[in-house]
N, CA, C, O and the ligand as a Tripos MOL2 file, in Angstrom:
@<TRIPOS>MOLECULE
protein
  309   307    78     0     0
PROTEIN
NO_CHARGES

@<TRIPOS>ATOM
      1 N         -22.7070  -39.6650   12.6960 N.3       1 MET1
      2 CA        -23.9110  -40.4160   13.0320 C.3       1 MET1
      3 C         -24.8340  -39.5830   13.9160 C.2       1 MET1
      4 O         -24.4080  -38.5810   14.4910 O.2       1 MET1
      5 N         -26.0930  -39.9920   14.0240 N.am      2 LYS2
      6 CA        -27.0450  -39.3060   14.8900 C.3       2 LYS2
      7 C         -26.7790  -39.7110   16.3420 C.2       2 LYS2
      8 O         -26.5110  -40.8750   16.6400 O.2       2 LYS2
      9 N         -26.8590  -38.7370   17.2230 N.am      3 CYS3
     10 CA        -26.6410  -39.0200   18.6440 C.3       3 CYS3
     11 C         -27.7850  -39.8910   19.1730 C.2       3 CYS3
     12 O         -28.9580  -39.5900   18.9480 O.2       3 CYS3
     13 N         -27.4340  -40.9740   19.8770 N.am      4 THR4
     14 CA        -28.4790  -41.8750   20.3900 C.3       4 THR4
     15 C         -29.0110  -41.4180   21.7480 C.2       4 THR4
     16 O         -29.9900  -41.9720   22.2470 O.2       4 THR4
     17 N         -28.3740  -40.4140   22.3450 N.am      5 ILE5
     18 CA        -28.8330  -39.9220   23.6490 C.3       5 ILE5
     19 C         -29.9110  -38.8490   23.4750 C.2       5 ILE5
     20 O         -31.0110  -38.9820   24.0110 O.2       5 ILE5
     21 N         -29.5980  -37.7890   22.7310 N.am      6 CYS6
     22 CA        -30.5700  -36.6950   22.5880 C.3       6 CYS6
     23 C         -31.4070  -36.8450   21.3150 C.2       6 CYS6
     24 O         -32.4540  -36.2130   21.1720 O.2       6 CYS6
     25 N         -30.9330  -37.6910   20.3950 N.am      7 LYS7
     26 CA        -31.6280  -37.9750   19.1420 C.3       7 LYS7
     27 C         -31.7910  -36.7600   18.2210 C.2       7 LYS7
     28 O         -32.5850  -36.7970   17.2810 O.2       7 LYS7
     29 N         -31.0580  -35.7100   18.4830 N.am      8 HIS8
     30 CA        -31.1420  -34.5220   17.6390 C.3       8 HIS8
     31 C         -29.7920  -34.1490   17.0550 C.2       8 HIS8
     32 O         -29.6870  -33.7770   15.8870 O.2       8 HIS8
     33 N         -28.7580  -34.2550   17.8850 N.am      9 GLY9
     34 CA        -27.4400  -33.7990   17.4490 C.3       9 GLY9
     35 C         -26.7780  -34.7590   16.4810 C.2       9 GLY9
     36 O         -27.1770  -35.9160   16.3480 O.2       9 GLY9
     37 N         -25.7490  -34.2460   15.8030 N.am     10 GLU10
     38 CA        -24.8930  -35.0560   14.9500 C.3      10 GLU10
     39 C         -23.5420  -35.1410   15.6400 C.2      10 GLU10
     40 O         -23.1020  -34.1790   16.2700 O.2      10 GLU10
     41 N         -22.8850  -36.2860   15.5240 N.am     11 THR11
     42 CA        -21.5770  -36.4090   16.1620 C.3      11 THR11
     43 C         -20.4870  -35.9070   15.2250 C.2      11 THR11
     44 O         -20.5450  -36.0920   14.0090 O.2      11 THR11
     45 N         -19.4990  -35.2710   15.8250 N.am     12 VAL12
     46 CA        -18.3430  -34.7760   15.0810 C.3      12 VAL12
     47 C         -17.0810  -35.2990   15.7640 C.2      12 VAL12
     48 O         -17.0930  -35.6320   16.9490 O.2      12 VAL12
     49 N         -15.9820  -35.3660   14.9880 N.am     13 ASP13
     50 CA        -14.7300  -35.8560   15.5610 C.3      13 ASP13
     51 C         -14.2170  -34.9200   16.6330 C.2      13 ASP13
     52 O         -14.2070  -33.7010   16.4590 O.2      13 ASP13
     53 N         -13.7890  -35.4990   17.7450 N.am     14 GLY14
     54 CA        -13.2420  -34.6920   18.8240 C.3      14 GLY14
     55 C         -12.4120  -35.5640   19.7560 C.2      14 GLY14
     56 O         -11.9880  -36.6620   19.3950 O.2      14 GLY14
     57 N         -12.1920  -35.0580   20.9450 N.am     15 PHE15
     58 CA        -11.3910  -35.7900   21.9200 C.3      15 PHE15
     59 C         -12.0890  -35.8000   23.2640 C.2      15 PHE15
     60 O         -12.9090  -34.9330   23.5640 O.2      15 PHE15
     61 N         -11.7510  -36.7980   24.0710 N.am     16 THR16
     62 CA        -12.2970  -36.8560   25.4190 C.3      16 THR16
     63 C         -11.2140  -37.3460   26.3740 C.2      16 THR16
     64 O         -10.1400  -37.7760   25.9530 O.2      16 THR16
     65 N         -11.5140  -37.2740   27.6480 N.am     17 THR17
     66 CA        -10.6110  -37.7760   28.6810 C.3      17 THR17
     67 C         -11.2990  -38.9490   29.3610 C.2      17 THR17
     68 O         -12.4670  -38.8600   29.7400 O.2      17 THR17
     69 N         -10.5730  -40.0450   29.5140 N.am     18 ILE18
     70 CA        -11.1400  -41.2290   30.1540 C.3      18 ILE18
     71 C         -10.3750  -41.5220   31.4370 C.2      18 ILE18
     72 O          -9.1460  -41.5980   31.4390 O.2      18 ILE18
     73 N         -11.1170  -41.6840   32.5270 N.am     19 THR19
     74 CA        -10.5040  -41.9970   33.8190 C.3      19 THR19
     75 C         -10.9100  -43.4030   34.2290 C.2      19 THR19
     76 O         -12.0930  -43.7420   34.2350 O.2      19 THR19
     77 N          -9.9250  -44.2150   34.5690 N.am     20 LEU20
     78 CA        -10.1910  -45.5860   34.9990 C.3      20 LEU20
     79 C          -9.6860  -45.7740   36.4200 C.2      20 LEU20
     80 O          -8.6170  -45.2810   36.7800 O.2      20 LEU20
     81 N         -10.4600  -46.4880   37.2230 N.am     21 GLU21
     82 CA         -9.9910  -46.8360   38.5600 C.3      21 GLU21
     83 C          -9.9650  -48.3430   38.6400 C.2      21 GLU21
     84 O         -10.9810  -49.0150   38.4630 O.2      21 GLU21
     85 N          -8.7600  -48.8670   38.9130 N.am     22 LYS22
     86 CA         -8.5700  -50.3150   38.9680 C.3      22 LYS22
     87 C          -7.7040  -50.6620   40.1550 C.2      22 LYS22
     88 O          -6.6170  -50.1080   40.3180 O.2      22 LYS22
     89 N          -8.1760  -51.5730   40.9870 N.am     23 ASN23
     90 CA         -7.3710  -52.0700   42.1090 C.3      23 ASN23
     91 C          -6.7120  -50.9410   42.8970 C.2      23 ASN23
     92 O          -5.5560  -51.0540   43.3040 O.2      23 ASN23
     93 N          -7.4470  -49.8580   43.1100 N.am     24 GLY24
     94 CA         -6.9070  -48.7580   43.9060 C.3      24 GLY24
     95 C          -6.0400  -47.7870   43.1300 C.2      24 GLY24
     96 O          -5.5650  -46.7980   43.6890 O.2      24 GLY24
     97 N          -5.8270  -48.0510   41.8610 N.am     25 ALA25
     98 CA         -5.0230  -47.1540   41.0330 C.3      25 ALA25
     99 C          -5.9540  -46.3020   40.1710 C.2      25 ALA25
    100 O          -7.0200  -46.7530   39.7520 O.2      25 ALA25
    101 N          -5.5320  -45.0690   39.9170 N.am     26 THR26
    102 CA         -6.3150  -44.1760   39.0630 C.3      26 THR26
    103 C          -5.4850  -43.8510   37.8310 C.2      26 THR26
    104 O          -4.3690  -43.3400   37.9330 O.2      26 THR26
    105 N          -6.0340  -44.1470   36.6890 N.am     27 ILE27
    106 CA         -5.3200  -43.9210   35.4360 C.3      27 ILE27
    107 C          -6.1690  -43.0330   34.5300 C.2      27 ILE27
    108 O          -7.3420  -43.3110   34.2780 O.2      27 ILE27
    109 N          -5.5530  -41.9690   34.0530 N.am     28 VAL28
    110 CA         -6.2660  -41.0010   33.2210 C.3      28 VAL28
    111 C          -5.6370  -40.9720   31.8300 C.2      28 VAL28
    112 O          -4.4230  -40.8200   31.6890 O.2      28 VAL28
    113 N          -6.4580  -41.1160   30.8290 N.am     29 PHE29
    114 CA         -5.9930  -41.0000   29.4440 C.3      29 PHE29
    115 C          -6.5910  -39.7260   28.8680 C.2      29 PHE29
    116 O          -7.8070  -39.5340   28.8790 O.2      29 PHE29
    117 N          -5.7180  -38.8570   28.3630 N.am     30 GLN30
    118 CA         -6.1820  -37.6050   27.7710 C.3      30 GLN30
    119 C          -6.0580  -37.6840   26.2600 C.2      30 GLN30
    120 O          -5.3440  -38.5370   25.7320 O.2      30 GLN30
    121 N          -6.7480  -36.8030   25.5730 N.am     31 GLN31
    122 CA         -6.6890  -36.7390   24.1100 C.3      31 GLN31
    123 C          -7.1050  -38.0580   23.4600 C.2      31 GLN31
    124 O          -6.5020  -38.4960   22.4800 O.2      31 GLN31
    125 N          -8.1500  -38.6870   24.0210 N.am     32 VAL32
    126 CA         -8.6660  -39.9230   23.4420 C.3      32 VAL32
    127 C          -9.6130  -39.5580   22.2990 C.2      32 VAL32
    128 O         -10.5510  -38.7860   22.4950 O.2      32 VAL32
    129 N          -9.3720  -40.1100   21.1080 N.am     33 PRO33
    130 CA        -10.2570  -39.7730   19.9890 C.3      33 PRO33
    131 C         -11.6810  -40.2450   20.2580 C.2      33 PRO33
    132 O         -11.8860  -41.3700   20.7160 O.2      33 PRO33
    133 N         -12.6470  -39.4070   19.9820 N.am     34 ALA34
    134 CA        -14.0340  -39.7400   20.2420 C.3      34 ALA34
    135 C         -14.9340  -38.9870   19.2750 C.2      34 ALA34
    136 O         -14.5250  -38.0100   18.6470 O.2      34 ALA34
    137 N         -16.1620  -39.4620   19.1710 N.am     35 LEU35
    138 CA        -17.1790  -38.7260   18.4220 C.3      35 LEU35
    139 C         -17.9740  -37.9700   19.4630 C.2      35 LEU35
    140 O         -18.4250  -38.5520   20.4490 O.2      35 LEU35
    141 N         -18.1480  -36.6790   19.2520 N.am     36 VAL36
    142 CA        -18.8220  -35.8290   20.2310 C.3      36 VAL36
    143 C         -20.0960  -35.2590   19.6240 C.2      36 VAL36
    144 O         -20.0770  -34.7220   18.5170 O.2      36 VAL36
    145 N         -21.2120  -35.3790   20.3570 N.am     37 CYS37
    146 CA        -22.4800  -34.8380   19.8770 C.3      37 CYS37
    147 C         -22.4240  -33.3170   19.9020 C.2      37 CYS37
    148 O         -22.0490  -32.7150   20.9080 O.2      37 CYS37
    149 N         -22.8010  -32.7020   18.7810 N.am     38 ASP38
    150 CA        -22.7420  -31.2360   18.7160 C.3      38 ASP38
    151 C         -23.9290  -30.5780   19.4270 C.2      38 ASP38
    152 O         -24.0100  -29.3530   19.5190 O.2      38 ASP38
    153 N         -24.8350  -31.3990   19.9200 N.am     39 ASN39
    154 CA        -25.9970  -30.8590   20.6220 C.3      39 ASN39
    155 C         -25.8740  -31.0250   22.1340 C.2      39 ASN39
    156 O         -25.9060  -30.0380   22.8700 O.2      39 ASN39
    157 N         -25.7320  -32.2780   22.6090 N.am     40 CYS40
    158 CA        -25.7140  -32.5160   24.0620 C.3      40 CYS40
    159 C         -24.3280  -32.7690   24.6190 C.2      40 CYS40
    160 O         -24.1430  -32.7790   25.8360 O.2      40 CYS40
    161 N         -23.3370  -32.9780   23.7350 N.am     41 GLY41
    162 CA        -21.9760  -33.1770   24.2230 C.3      41 GLY41
    163 C         -21.6440  -34.6070   24.6010 C.2      41 GLY41
    164 O         -20.5470  -34.8750   25.0900 O.2      41 GLY41
    165 N         -22.5770  -35.5370   24.3840 N.am     42 GLU42
    166 CA        -22.3010  -36.9440   24.6690 C.3      42 GLU42
    167 C         -21.1140  -37.4120   23.8230 C.2      42 GLU42
    168 O         -20.9950  -37.0460   22.6540 O.2      42 GLU42
    169 N         -20.2280  -38.2340   24.4300 N.am     43 LYS43
    170 CA        -19.0490  -38.6880   23.7160 C.3      43 LYS43
    171 C         -19.1150  -40.1880   23.4620 C.2      43 LYS43
    172 O         -19.5030  -40.9680   24.3320 O.2      43 LYS43
    173 N         -18.7300  -40.5680   22.2600 N.am     44 TYR44
    174 CA        -18.7210  -41.9770   21.8750 C.3      44 TYR44
    175 C         -17.2940  -42.3880   21.5370 C.2      44 TYR44
    176 O         -16.6540  -41.7970   20.6680 O.2      44 TYR44
    177 N         -16.8050  -43.4120   22.2390 N.am     45 VAL45
    178 CA        -15.4520  -43.8980   21.9870 C.3      45 VAL45
    179 C         -15.5650  -45.2620   21.3050 C.2      45 VAL45
    180 O         -16.3370  -46.1180   21.7380 O.2      45 VAL45
    181 N         -14.7910  -45.4570   20.2380 N.am     46 LYS46
    182 CA        -14.8320  -46.7160   19.4920 C.3      46 LYS46
    183 C         -14.3750  -47.8860   20.3430 C.2      46 LYS46
    184 O         -13.5520  -47.7290   21.2460 O.2      46 LYS46
    185 N         -14.9170  -49.0640   20.0480 N.am     47 GLY47
    186 CA        -14.5650  -50.2790   20.7810 C.3      47 GLY47
    187 C         -13.0800  -50.5740   20.7650 C.2      47 GLY47
    188 O         -12.5140  -50.9820   21.7790 O.2      47 GLY47
    189 N         -12.4370  -50.3670   19.6050 N.am     48 GLU48
    190 CA        -11.0060  -50.6780   19.5110 C.3      48 GLU48
    191 C         -10.1840  -49.7230   20.3710 C.2      48 GLU48
    192 O          -9.1420  -50.1030   20.9050 O.2      48 GLU48
    193 N         -10.6510  -48.4920   20.5030 N.am     49 VAL49
    194 CA         -9.9540  -47.5070   21.3370 C.3      49 VAL49
    195 C         -10.1120  -47.9020   22.8030 C.2      49 VAL49
    196 O          -9.1550  -47.8410   23.5750 O.2      49 VAL49
    197 N         -11.3290  -48.3090   23.1810 N.am     50 THR50
    198 CA        -11.5860  -48.7430   24.5580 C.3      50 THR50
    199 C         -10.7250  -49.9540   24.8900 C.2      50 THR50
    200 O         -10.1530  -50.0320   25.9770 O.2      50 THR50
    201 N         -10.6300  -50.9030   23.9540 N.am     51 SER51
    202 CA         -9.8290  -52.1060   24.1820 C.3      51 SER51
    203 C          -8.3690  -51.7500   24.4050 C.2      51 SER51
    204 O          -7.7190  -52.2930   25.2980 O.2      51 SER51
    205 N          -7.8500  -50.8240   23.5820 N.am     52 ALA52
    206 CA         -6.4500  -50.4210   23.7020 C.3      52 ALA52
    207 C          -6.1930  -49.7740   25.0590 C.2      52 ALA52
    208 O          -5.1460  -49.9920   25.6690 O.2      52 ALA52
    209 N          -7.1480  -48.9810   25.5260 N.am     53 ILE53
    210 CA         -7.0110  -48.3050   26.8080 C.3      53 ILE53
    211 C          -7.0490  -49.3010   27.9630 C.2      53 ILE53
    212 O          -6.2710  -49.1930   28.9110 O.2      53 ILE53
    213 N          -7.9630  -50.2770   27.8770 N.am     54 LEU54
    214 CA         -8.0530  -51.2780   28.9450 C.3      54 LEU54
    215 C          -6.7730  -52.1120   29.0100 C.2      54 LEU54
    216 O          -6.2730  -52.4240   30.0910 O.2      54 LEU54
    217 N          -6.2540  -52.4670   27.8260 N.am     55 GLN55
    218 CA         -5.0170  -53.2420   27.7590 C.3      55 GLN55
    219 C          -3.8710  -52.4520   28.3970 C.2      55 GLN55
    220 O          -3.1110  -52.9830   29.2070 O.2      55 GLN55
    221 N          -3.7590  -51.1700   28.0170 N.am     56 LYS56
    222 CA         -2.6800  -50.3280   28.5370 C.3      56 LYS56
    223 C          -2.8330  -50.1410   30.0500 C.2      56 LYS56
    224 O          -1.8440  -50.1490   30.7830 O.2      56 LYS56
    225 N          -4.0650  -49.9750   30.5100 N.am     57 SER57
    226 CA         -4.2740  -49.7420   31.9320 C.3      57 SER57
    227 C          -3.8820  -50.9760   32.7410 C.2      57 SER57
    228 O          -3.4060  -50.8540   33.8700 O.2      57 SER57
    229 N          -4.0820  -52.1650   32.1670 N.am     58 ARG58
    230 CA         -3.6630  -53.3880   32.8660 C.3      58 ARG58
    231 C          -2.1500  -53.4000   33.0440 C.2      58 ARG58
    232 O          -1.6350  -53.7770   34.0970 O.2      58 ARG58
    233 N          -1.4420  -52.9770   31.9810 N.am     59 GLU59
    234 CA          0.0230  -52.9270   32.0580 C.3      59 GLU59
    235 C           0.4720  -51.9360   33.1250 C.2      59 GLU59
    236 O           1.4030  -52.2000   33.8860 O.2      59 GLU59
    237 N          -0.2080  -50.7850   33.1680 N.am     60 ILE60
    238 CA          0.1760  -49.7460   34.1260 C.3      60 ILE60
    239 C          -0.0630  -50.2240   35.5450 C.2      60 ILE60
    240 O           0.7940  -50.0510   36.4120 O.2      60 ILE60
    241 N          -1.2360  -50.8320   35.7950 N.am     61 VAL61
    242 CA         -1.5630  -51.3330   37.1310 C.3      61 VAL61
    243 C          -0.5630  -52.4210   37.5310 C.2      61 VAL61
    244 O          -0.1080  -52.4720   38.6740 O.2      61 VAL61
    245 N          -0.2280  -53.2910   36.5720 N.am     62 ALA62
    246 CA          0.7050  -54.3850   36.8530 C.3      62 ALA62
    247 C           2.0830  -53.8610   37.2430 C.2      62 ALA62
    248 O           2.8200  -54.5280   37.9680 O.2      62 ALA62
    249 N           2.4310  -52.6660   36.7630 N.am     63 SER63
    250 CA          3.7450  -52.1030   37.0760 C.3      63 SER63
    251 C           3.7670  -51.4560   38.4580 C.2      63 SER63
    252 O           4.8180  -51.0140   38.9220 O.2      63 SER63
    253 N           2.5890  -51.3990   39.1250 N.am     64 GLY64
    254 CA          2.5490  -50.9020   40.4950 C.3      64 GLY64
    255 C           2.2800  -49.4200   40.6360 C.2      64 GLY64
    256 O           2.3130  -48.8840   41.7440 O.2      64 GLY64
    257 N           2.0130  -48.7480   39.5220 N.am     65 VAL65
    258 CA          1.7450  -47.3130   39.5620 C.3      65 VAL65
    259 C           0.3630  -47.0730   40.1710 C.2      65 VAL65
    260 O          -0.5790  -47.8120   39.8860 O.2      65 VAL65
    261 N           0.2400  -46.0280   41.0180 N.am     66 LYS66
    262 CA         -1.0380  -45.7310   41.6560 C.3      66 LYS66
    263 C          -1.8220  -44.6290   40.9470 C.2      66 LYS66
    264 O          -3.0510  -44.6690   40.8830 O.2      66 LYS66
    265 N          -1.1000  -43.6520   40.4190 N.am     67 VAL67
    266 CA         -1.7560  -42.5650   39.6900 C.3      67 VAL67
    267 C          -0.9580  -42.3330   38.4090 C.2      67 VAL67
    268 O           0.2600  -42.1550   38.4420 O.2      67 VAL67
    269 N          -1.6530  -42.3380   37.3040 N.am     68 ASP68
    270 CA         -0.9630  -42.1840   36.0390 C.3      68 ASP68
    271 C          -1.8300  -41.3650   35.0920 C.2      68 ASP68
    272 O          -3.0100  -41.6610   34.9060 O.2      68 ASP68
    273 N          -1.2360  -40.3340   34.4920 N.am     69 ILE69
    274 CA         -1.9650  -39.5270   33.5170 C.3      69 ILE69
    275 C          -1.1520  -39.5590   32.2400 C.2      69 ILE69
    276 O           0.0190  -39.1790   32.2320 O.2      69 ILE69
    277 N          -1.7670  -40.0100   31.1660 N.am     70 ARG70
    278 CA         -1.0090  -40.0320   29.9190 C.3      70 ARG70
    279 C          -1.8510  -39.6450   28.7100 C.2      70 ARG70
    280 O          -3.0810  -39.6930   28.7130 O.2      70 ARG70
    281 N          -1.1140  -39.2620   27.6880 N.am     71 ASP71
    282 CA         -1.7300  -38.8220   26.4450 C.3      71 ASP71
    283 C          -1.9740  -40.0320   25.5600 C.2      71 ASP71
    284 O          -1.0340  -40.7450   25.2100 O.2      71 ASP71
    285 N          -3.2100  -40.2660   25.2000 N.am     72 TYR72
    286 CA         -3.5410  -41.4350   24.3750 C.3      72 TYR72
    287 C          -2.7490  -41.4530   23.0750 C.2      72 TYR72
    288 O          -2.2330  -42.4980   22.6780 O.2      72 TYR72
    289 N          -2.6490  -40.3230   22.4190 N.am     73 GLN73
    290 CA         -1.9720  -40.2530   21.1160 C.3      73 GLN73
    291 C          -0.5030  -40.6700   21.2090 C.2      73 GLN73
    292 O           0.0330  -41.3020   20.2980 O.2      73 GLN73
    293 N           0.1370  -40.3060   22.3180 N.am     74 LEU74
    294 CA          1.5650  -40.5730   22.4590 C.3      74 LEU74
    295 C           1.8590  -41.9560   23.0210 C.2      74 LEU74
    296 O           2.8950  -42.5470   22.7180 O.2      74 LEU74
    297 N           0.9360  -42.4790   23.8510 N.am     75 ASN75
    298 CA          1.2520  -43.6900   24.5950 C.3      75 ASN75
    299 C           0.4550  -44.9280   24.2590 C.2      75 ASN75
    300 O           0.8510  -46.0310   24.6370 O.2      75 ASN75
    301 N          -0.6380  -44.7850   23.5740 N.am     76 VAL76
    302 CA         -1.4670  -45.9540   23.3320 C.3      76 VAL76
    303 C          -1.6710  -46.2010   21.8390 C.2      76 VAL76
    304 O          -1.4980  -47.3260   21.3680 O.2      76 VAL76
    305 N          -2.0270  -45.1860   21.1110 N.am     77 ALA77
    306 CA         -2.3730  -45.3430   19.6980 C.3      77 ALA77
    307 C          -1.1850  -45.8450   18.8770 C.2      77 ALA77
    308 O          -1.3060  -46.0320   17.6670 O.2      77 ALA77
    309 ZN        -26.6810  -35.6680   21.6910 Zn       78 ZN78
@<TRIPOS>BOND
     1     1     2 1
     2     2     3 1
     3     3     4 2
     4     3     5 am
     5     5     6 1
     6     6     7 1
     7     7     8 2
     8     7     9 am
     9     9    10 1
    10    10    11 1
    11    11    12 2
    12    11    13 am
    13    13    14 1
    14    14    15 1
    15    15    16 2
    16    15    17 am
    17    17    18 1
    18    18    19 1
    19    19    20 2
    20    19    21 am
    21    21    22 1
    22    22    23 1
    23    23    24 2
    24    23    25 am
    25    25    26 1
    26    26    27 1
    27    27    28 2
    28    27    29 am
    29    29    30 1
    30    30    31 1
    31    31    32 2
    32    31    33 am
    33    33    34 1
    34    34    35 1
    35    35    36 2
    36    35    37 am
    37    37    38 1
    38    38    39 1
    39    39    40 2
    40    39    41 am
    41    41    42 1
    42    42    43 1
    43    43    44 2
    44    43    45 am
    45    45    46 1
    46    46    47 1
    47    47    48 2
    48    47    49 am
    49    49    50 1
    50    50    51 1
    51    51    52 2
    52    51    53 am
    53    53    54 1
    54    54    55 1
    55    55    56 2
    56    55    57 am
    57    57    58 1
    58    58    59 1
    59    59    60 2
    60    59    61 am
    61    61    62 1
    62    62    63 1
    63    63    64 2
    64    63    65 am
    65    65    66 1
    66    66    67 1
    67    67    68 2
    68    67    69 am
    69    69    70 1
    70    70    71 1
    71    71    72 2
    72    71    73 am
    73    73    74 1
    74    74    75 1
    75    75    76 2
    76    75    77 am
    77    77    78 1
    78    78    79 1
    79    79    80 2
    80    79    81 am
    81    81    82 1
    82    82    83 1
    83    83    84 2
    84    83    85 am
    85    85    86 1
    86    86    87 1
    87    87    88 2
    88    87    89 am
    89    89    90 1
    90    90    91 1
    91    91    92 2
    92    91    93 am
    93    93    94 1
    94    94    95 1
    95    95    96 2
    96    95    97 am
    97    97    98 1
    98    98    99 1
    99    99   100 2
   100    99   101 am
   101   101   102 1
   102   102   103 1
   103   103   104 2
   104   103   105 am
   105   105   106 1
   106   106   107 1
   107   107   108 2
   108   107   109 am
   109   109   110 1
   110   110   111 1
   111   111   112 2
   112   111   113 am
   113   113   114 1
   114   114   115 1
   115   115   116 2
   116   115   117 am
   117   117   118 1
   118   118   119 1
   119   119   120 2
   120   119   121 am
   121   121   122 1
   122   122   123 1
   123   123   124 2
   124   123   125 am
   125   125   126 1
   126   126   127 1
   127   127   128 2
   128   127   129 am
   129   129   130 1
   130   130   131 1
   131   131   132 2
   132   131   133 am
   133   133   134 1
   134   134   135 1
   135   135   136 2
   136   135   137 am
   137   137   138 1
   138   138   139 1
   139   139   140 2
   140   139   141 am
   141   141   142 1
   142   142   143 1
   143   143   144 2
   144   143   145 am
   145   145   146 1
   146   146   147 1
   147   147   148 2
   148   147   149 am
   149   149   150 1
   150   150   151 1
   151   151   152 2
   152   151   153 am
   153   153   154 1
   154   154   155 1
   155   155   156 2
   156   155   157 am
   157   157   158 1
   158   158   159 1
   159   159   160 2
   160   159   161 am
   161   161   162 1
   162   162   163 1
   163   163   164 2
   164   163   165 am
   165   165   166 1
   166   166   167 1
   167   167   168 2
   168   167   169 am
   169   169   170 1
   170   170   171 1
   171   171   172 2
   172   171   173 am
   173   173   174 1
   174   174   175 1
   175   175   176 2
   176   175   177 am
   177   177   178 1
   178   178   179 1
   179   179   180 2
   180   179   181 am
   181   181   182 1
   182   182   183 1
   183   183   184 2
   184   183   185 am
   185   185   186 1
   186   186   187 1
   187   187   188 2
   188   187   189 am
   189   189   190 1
   190   190   191 1
   191   191   192 2
   192   191   193 am
   193   193   194 1
   194   194   195 1
   195   195   196 2
   196   195   197 am
   197   197   198 1
   198   198   199 1
   199   199   200 2
   200   199   201 am
   201   201   202 1
   202   202   203 1
   203   203   204 2
   204   203   205 am
   205   205   206 1
   206   206   207 1
   207   207   208 2
   208   207   209 am
   209   209   210 1
   210   210   211 1
   211   211   212 2
   212   211   213 am
   213   213   214 1
   214   214   215 1
   215   215   216 2
   216   215   217 am
   217   217   218 1
   218   218   219 1
   219   219   220 2
   220   219   221 am
   221   221   222 1
   222   222   223 1
   223   223   224 2
   224   223   225 am
   225   225   226 1
   226   226   227 1
   227   227   228 2
   228   227   229 am
   229   229   230 1
   230   230   231 1
   231   231   232 2
   232   231   233 am
   233   233   234 1
   234   234   235 1
   235   235   236 2
   236   235   237 am
   237   237   238 1
   238   238   239 1
   239   239   240 2
   240   239   241 am
   241   241   242 1
   242   242   243 1
   243   243   244 2
   244   243   245 am
   245   245   246 1
   246   246   247 1
   247   247   248 2
   248   247   249 am
   249   249   250 1
   250   250   251 1
   251   251   252 2
   252   251   253 am
   253   253   254 1
   254   254   255 1
   255   255   256 2
   256   255   257 am
   257   257   258 1
   258   258   259 1
   259   259   260 2
   260   259   261 am
   261   261   262 1
   262   262   263 1
   263   263   264 2
   264   263   265 am
   265   265   266 1
   266   266   267 1
   267   267   268 2
   268   267   269 am
   269   269   270 1
   270   270   271 1
   271   271   272 2
   272   271   273 am
   273   273   274 1
   274   274   275 1
   275   275   276 2
   276   275   277 am
   277   277   278 1
   278   278   279 1
   279   279   280 2
   280   279   281 am
   281   281   282 1
   282   282   283 1
   283   283   284 2
   284   283   285 am
   285   285   286 1
   286   286   287 1
   287   287   288 2
   288   287   289 am
   289   289   290 1
   290   290   291 1
   291   291   292 2
   292   291   293 am
   293   293   294 1
   294   294   295 1
   295   295   296 2
   296   295   297 am
   297   297   298 1
   298   298   299 1
   299   299   300 2
   300   299   301 am
   301   301   302 1
   302   302   303 1
   303   303   304 2
   304   303   305 am
   305   305   306 1
   306   306   307 1
   307   307   308 2
@<TRIPOS>SUBSTRUCTURE
     1 MET1         2 RESIDUE 1 A MET
     2 LYS2         6 RESIDUE 1 A LYS
     3 CYS3        10 RESIDUE 1 A CYS
     4 THR4        14 RESIDUE 1 A THR
     5 ILE5        18 RESIDUE 1 A ILE
     6 CYS6        22 RESIDUE 1 A CYS
     7 LYS7        26 RESIDUE 1 A LYS
     8 HIS8        30 RESIDUE 1 A HIS
     9 GLY9        34 RESIDUE 1 A GLY
    10 GLU10       38 RESIDUE 1 A GLU
    11 THR11       42 RESIDUE 1 A THR
    12 VAL12       46 RESIDUE 1 A VAL
    13 ASP13       50 RESIDUE 1 A ASP
    14 GLY14       54 RESIDUE 1 A GLY
    15 PHE15       58 RESIDUE 1 A PHE
    16 THR16       62 RESIDUE 1 A THR
    17 THR17       66 RESIDUE 1 A THR
    18 ILE18       70 RESIDUE 1 A ILE
    19 THR19       74 RESIDUE 1 A THR
    20 LEU20       78 RESIDUE 1 A LEU
    21 GLU21       82 RESIDUE 1 A GLU
    22 LYS22       86 RESIDUE 1 A LYS
    23 ASN23       90 RESIDUE 1 A ASN
    24 GLY24       94 RESIDUE 1 A GLY
    25 ALA25       98 RESIDUE 1 A ALA
    26 THR26      102 RESIDUE 1 A THR
    27 ILE27      106 RESIDUE 1 A ILE
    28 VAL28      110 RESIDUE 1 A VAL
    29 PHE29      114 RESIDUE 1 A PHE
    30 GLN30      118 RESIDUE 1 A GLN
    31 GLN31      122 RESIDUE 1 A GLN
    32 VAL32      126 RESIDUE 1 A VAL
    33 PRO33      130 RESIDUE 1 A PRO
    34 ALA34      134 RESIDUE 1 A ALA
    35 LEU35      138 RESIDUE 1 A LEU
    36 VAL36      142 RESIDUE 1 A VAL
    37 CYS37      146 RESIDUE 1 A CYS
    38 ASP38      150 RESIDUE 1 A ASP
    39 ASN39      154 RESIDUE 1 A ASN
    40 CYS40      158 RESIDUE 1 A CYS
    41 GLY41      162 RESIDUE 1 A GLY
    42 GLU42      166 RESIDUE 1 A GLU
    43 LYS43      170 RESIDUE 1 A LYS
    44 TYR44      174 RESIDUE 1 A TYR
    45 VAL45      178 RESIDUE 1 A VAL
    46 LYS46      182 RESIDUE 1 A LYS
    47 GLY47      186 RESIDUE 1 A GLY
    48 GLU48      190 RESIDUE 1 A GLU
    49 VAL49      194 RESIDUE 1 A VAL
    50 THR50      198 RESIDUE 1 A THR
    51 SER51      202 RESIDUE 1 A SER
    52 ALA52      206 RESIDUE 1 A ALA
    53 ILE53      210 RESIDUE 1 A ILE
    54 LEU54      214 RESIDUE 1 A LEU
    55 GLN55      218 RESIDUE 1 A GLN
    56 LYS56      222 RESIDUE 1 A LYS
    57 SER57      226 RESIDUE 1 A SER
    58 ARG58      230 RESIDUE 1 A ARG
    59 GLU59      234 RESIDUE 1 A GLU
    60 ILE60      238 RESIDUE 1 A ILE
    61 VAL61      242 RESIDUE 1 A VAL
    62 ALA62      246 RESIDUE 1 A ALA
    63 SER63      250 RESIDUE 1 A SER
    64 GLY64      254 RESIDUE 1 A GLY
    65 VAL65      258 RESIDUE 1 A VAL
    66 LYS66      262 RESIDUE 1 A LYS
    67 VAL67      266 RESIDUE 1 A VAL
    68 ASP68      270 RESIDUE 1 A ASP
    69 ILE69      274 RESIDUE 1 A ILE
    70 ARG70      278 RESIDUE 1 A ARG
    71 ASP71      282 RESIDUE 1 A ASP
    72 TYR72      286 RESIDUE 1 A TYR
    73 GLN73      290 RESIDUE 1 A GLN
    74 LEU74      294 RESIDUE 1 A LEU
    75 ASN75      298 RESIDUE 1 A ASN
    76 VAL76      302 RESIDUE 1 A VAL
    77 ALA77      306 RESIDUE 1 A ALA
    78 ZN78       309 GROUP 0 **** ****
């Protein structure tokens, strides 16, 4: 798709890292599938991927963990 930020680039499949801070806990998801603009580098993450990450982060926070770094492909998808 056309990038909506720079309006010039085309998005290509890639990966990004998402960091969430919730209730004093920091949770990092690496290797999250995303569409990346080949011009400005803006990253677009699908709604279903975001939902899965938010759901997983709630579980992690509920378990009492304060800092957690995990691979999206291995732990969420
Ligand atoms: Zn762009």
